[in-house]
Every structure is written in structure tokens, then in C-alpha cells.
C-alpha positions in Angstrom: 133.4 172.5 -32.9 130.8 170.8 -35.1 132.1 167.5 -34.1 131.6 168.1 -30.5 127.8 168.5 -30.6 127.4 165.3 -32.5 129.3 163.5 -29.9 127.2 165.2 -27.3 124.0 164.1 -29.0 125.2 160.6 -29.2 125.8 160.6 -25.5 122.4 162.0 -24.8 120.8 159.2 -26.8 122.9 156.6 -25.0 121.8 158.1 -21.6 118.2 158.1 -22.8 118.4 154.5 -23.8 120.0 153.6 -20.6 117.4 155.5 -18.8 114.7 153.8 -20.8 116.3 150.5 -20.1 116.6 151.3 -16.5 113.0 152.5 -16.4 112.0 149.3 -18.1 114.0 147.3 -15.7 112.4 149.2 -12.9 109.0 148.6 -14.4 109.7 145.0 -14.9 110.9 144.8 -11.3 107.8 146.6 -10.2 105.6 144.3 -12.2 107.5 141.4 -10.8 107.1 142.8 -7.3 103.4 143.4 -8.0 103.0 139.9 -9.2 104.9 138.6 -6.1 103.0 140.8 -3.9 99.7 139.7 -5.5 100.7 136.1 -5.2 101.9 136.6 -1.7 98.7 138.5 -0.9 96.6 135.6 -2.3 98.8 133.1 -0.5 98.4 135.1 2.7 94.7 135.4 2.1 94.4 131.7 1.7 96.6 131.1 4.8 94.5 133.6 6.7 91.3 131.8 5.6 92.8 128.4 6.6 94.0 129.9 9.9 90.5 131.4 10.4 88.9 128.1 9.7 91.3 126.4 12.0 90.7 129.0 14.7 87.0 128.6 14.3 87.4 124.8 14.6 89.6 125.2 17.6 87.1 127.7 19.0 84.3 125.2 18.5 86.4 122.5 20.2 87.3 124.9 23.0 83.6 125.8 23.5 82.8 122.1 23.6 85.6 121.5 26.1 84.5 124.6 28.0 80.9 123.1 28.1 82.3 119.8 29.3 84.5 121.6 31.9 81.5 123.6 33.0 79.4 120.4 33.3 82.3 118.8 35.2 82.6 121.9 37.4 78.9 121.7 38.2 79.3 118.0 39.0 82.3 118.8 41.2 80.3 121.5 42.9 77.5 119.0 43.5 80.0 116.5 44.8 81.6 119.1 46.9 78.3 120.0 48.4 77.6 116.3 49.1 81.1 115.9 50.4 80.7 119.0 52.6 77.5 117.4 54.1 79.3 114.1 54.5 82.2 115.9 56.0 79.9 117.5 58.6 78.5 114.1 59.4 82.0 112.7 59.6 83.0 115.5 62.0 79.9 114.8 64.1 80.7 111.1 64.1 84.3 112.0 64.9 83.2 114.0 67.9 81.0 111.1 69.0 83.9 108.6 68.5 86.1 111.0 70.4 83.7 111.0 73.3 83.4 107.2 73.1 87.1 107.0 73.0 87.4 109.1 76.1 84.8 107.0 77.8 86.6 103.8 76.7 89.9 105.3 77.9 88.4 106.0 81.3 86.9 102.5 81.4 90.2 101.1 80.3 92.0 103.0 83.1 89.4 101.8 85.6 89.7 98.2 84.3 93.5 98.5 84.7 93.0 99.7 88.3 90.6 96.8 88.9 93.1 94.4 87.2 95.8 95.6 89.5 93.5 95.2 92.5 92.5 91.7 91.3 96.1 90.9 90.7 96.8 91.9 94.3 93.8 89.9 95.5 95.0 86.9 93.4 98.4 87.2 94.9 96.9 87.4 98.4 94.6 84.5 97.6 97.6 82.5 96.3 99.5 83.3 99.5 96.4 82.3 101.6 96.0 79.2 99.5 99.6 78.2 100.1 99.1 78.9 103.8 95.9 76.8 103.7 97.7 74.1 101.9 100.4 74.2 104.6 97.6 74.2 107.3 95.9 71.3 105.5 99.2 69.4 105.4 99.8 70.2 109.1 96.2 69.3 109.9 96.5 66.1 107.9 99.6 65.2 109.9 97.7 66.1 113.1 94.8 64.1 111.9 97.0 61.1 111.3 98.6 61.7 114.7 95.1 62.0 116.3 94.0 58.9 114.5 97.0 57.1 115.9 96.4 58.6 119.3 92.7 57.6 119.0 93.7 54.1 118.1 96.2 54.0 121.1 93.4 55.5 123.4 91.0 52.8 122.2 93.6 50.1 122.9 94.3 51.8 126.2 90.6 52.0 126.9 90.2 48.3 126.1 93.1 47.5 128.3 91.7 49.7 131.1 88.3 48.0 130.7 90.0 44.6 130.9 92.1 45.9 133.9 88.9 47.3 135.4 87.1 44.0 135.0 90.2 42.3 136.5 90.3 44.7 139.4 86.6 44.4 139.9 86.8 40.7 140.0 89.8 41.0 142.3 87.9 43.4 144.6 84.9 41.1 144.6 87.2 38.2 145.3 89.0 40.0 148.1 85.7 41.2 149.6 84.3 37.6 149.5 87.5 36.3 151.0 87.6 38.9 153.7 83.9 38.2 154.6 84.4 34.4 154.4 87.6 34.6 156.5 85.9 36.8 159.1 83.0 34.4 159.4 85.2 31.4 159.6 87.5 33.0 162.2 84.5 33.9 164.4 83.0 30.5 164.0 86.3 28.8 164.8 87.2 31.2 167.6 90.6 31.7 166.0 90.3 35.4 165.5 90.0 37.6 168.6 87.3 40.1 168.7 89.8 42.9 169.0 91.6 41.8 165.8 88.5 41.8 163.7 88.1 44.7 161.2 86.0 47.5 162.5 82.9 48.1 160.3 81.9 51.8 160.3 78.2 52.3 160.0 76.8 55.3 158.1 76.3 58.4 160.3 73.1 58.5 162.3 71.1 61.8 162.7 69.8 62.1 166.2 66.9 64.4 167.0 67.5 66.3 170.3 64.4 67.5 172.0 62.6 68.0 168.7 65.1 70.6 167.6 67.3 70.7 164.5 69.0 67.5 163.3 72.7 67.1 164.2 75.0 67.4 161.2 77.1 64.2 160.9 80.9 64.4 160.8 82.5 64.1 157.3 83.5 60.6 156.3 87.2 60.2 155.9 89.4 57.4 154.6 92.8 56.6 153.0 94.2 55.6 149.7 95.3 52.0 149.8 96.4 51.4 146.2 97.5 53.7 143.2 97.9 52.8 139.6 99.4 55.8 137.8 99.8 54.1 134.5 96.0 53.7 134.3 95.1 56.7 136.4 93.0 55.0 139.1 93.3 54.4 142.8 91.5 52.3 145.5 90.3 53.8 148.8 89.2 52.0 152.0 85.7 53.4 151.9 82.7 51.8 150.2 79.0 51.4 150.0 78.7 50.8 153.8 80.2 54.2 154.4 77.7 55.9 152.2 79.9 56.1 149.1 78.0 56.2 145.8 79.1 56.0 142.2 80.0 59.4 140.7 80.9 60.9 144.2 83.9 63.1 144.3 86.7 62.6 146.8 89.1 65.4 148.0 92.7 64.0 148.4 94.9 65.8 150.9 98.3 65.2 152.6 99.2 66.6 155.9 96.0 68.7 155.7 97.0 70.2 152.3 94.7 69.4 149.3 96.6 67.8 146.4 93.7 66.8 144.0 90.4 65.2 143.4 89.1 61.8 142.2 85.7 60.3 141.2 84.2 57.1 142.4 83.7 54.6 139.6 83.2 51.1 141.1 81.7 51.0 144.6 81.9 47.9 146.8 80.9 47.4 150.4 84.3 48.3 151.9 86.3 49.5 148.8 85.9 51.9 146.0 87.9 52.2 142.7 88.3 55.9 141.7 89.3 57.7 138.5 92.2 60.1 138.8 92.9 63.1 136.7 96.3 63.4 135.1 97.6 66.0 137.7 96.1 64.0 140.6 97.6 60.7 139.3 101.0 62.3 139.4 100.6 63.6 142.9 98.5 61.0 144.9 100.2 58.3 146.9 99.3 55.4 149.2 98.4 56.7 152.6 97.0 60.1 151.5 93.8 61.1 153.2 90.4 61.4 151.4 87.4 63.4 152.5 83.9 62.5 151.5 81.1 64.9 152.3 77.7 63.1 152.6 
């Protein structure tokens, strides 16, 4: 029984020591924790100070950047205002350009219409030019033909003048021969009076009792020679019958008129007359002529 309390006291002491050791350990741990907490607090405080300093520096930089951004914003607003004014001017200019474009488009369409019209006129003028060229070529050919015809007519005229001179000389010679033969025959008594050529005198106007003059009968004759190649004829009426140069004869056959001719060379008993183309084709030797005084 006495031994048991001793053991119990020894156990209590051991528990007290263990408790003290535990409390010391806890105190040591508390101190260590306090030290760690203090150190951590100091480190955190230093970190906070550094973070605060960094934040302040960043804040200062942000303020500077904000000031720069504000200045840039104001500049952009000024530029925007300027750009807005310029935009209004550009809009106004655009409206003007649009109006000018519409005018130019209308003028362009008008020019296109005029161009089409001019193209049509050019085509028409080209056609007319080709036609004129054809006409010029045809007229050139006709001119050449006319020049040839003129040359032939000149040669024909020269030949006719030569033939006219020859016929005139022949008529004069025949007239002189006829006159000389008549004189010689009368003087020699070889030609009877009845066989001599009857010479018709110009008509005589006789006054009857102081009244109106009597109108003479028309002078008539015949065609005695025809030259259709040179379009002339010879009639048996001349100066003694009242024929004058330029006088017009009416040619008839069996009482029907067939044409006219004009006196060119007038001799005493013969006249050379110019025939028209139609008359030259119709007249023949023996046709009657009528000359009105």
C-alpha cells in the first residue's frame, strides 16, 4: 500500500515534466511563430512599401500617360473638327462635281448623238463623193468625147468652108458660063429665043386708081441639088428673084411641108441654103420651095 503512492508520485512528476517540456515546446514554438510572424510582418511591410512605391511610380506614369492621352485627345478633337469642316467642303465639292458630271454626261450623250449624225453625214458625203467621182469620170469621158467631136466638127467645118468656097466658085463659074453662053448664043443667032432661059423679074406693085397696093404673089422655086453629107442644098432662085442672105425657105412636096432651110450664099439665079438635120434627111431634088417677100 505504501509502495503504490510512491509510484503514483513518481508518475505525477513525470507527467509534470512532460507537461513542462510540452509547455516549453509550445512556448518555443510560439516564440518561433512570433519571430516568424514578426519577420513575415516586416517582410510584408517592406513588400507593401515597395509595392506602394511601385504603385505610386506607376500612378505617376499613368498620370503622365493620361495627360499625354488627354493632349492627344484634344489634338484629335481639333483634327476631327478640322476634318469635319473639310468633310463638309468635300461634300459640297462632291455635289458640285456630281452636278458637273451630270452636265458632262448630258454633253457626252449629246456629242454621241452629234457624232452619230456626223457619221451619217460623212457616210452620205462619202457616197455623194463616190457619185461625184463617178460623174467626174463620166464627164471626163464625155469631155474627151466632146473634144473629139469638137475636133471632128472643126475639121468638118473646115471641110465645109472649103466645100462652100468650092461651090461658090462653081456657082460663080456656072453663072458666068450661063451668062456668057446666052450672050454668045444670041449674038451668033444659034439659040432660039424660045429656048433661052426665062428671067423672072421681082414682083411689081401696081397702084390701081390710087387705092391700096396689090399684094404680089409668093415667089416659088425648086430644089436643084442636095448634099446631105454637108447639109446644104441649091435652089433655082437668087438675087434677081428678091432672095436675100438669111431668108428662110419653106420646103414642101405635093403641097405638104417637109422642112425649112436658110439662104447662105445668094447669087443672081441660084442660092446655096443651109439645111437642118431633119430637113437634110427629108429634102430631095425637085421639092418645091416657097419664099414670102
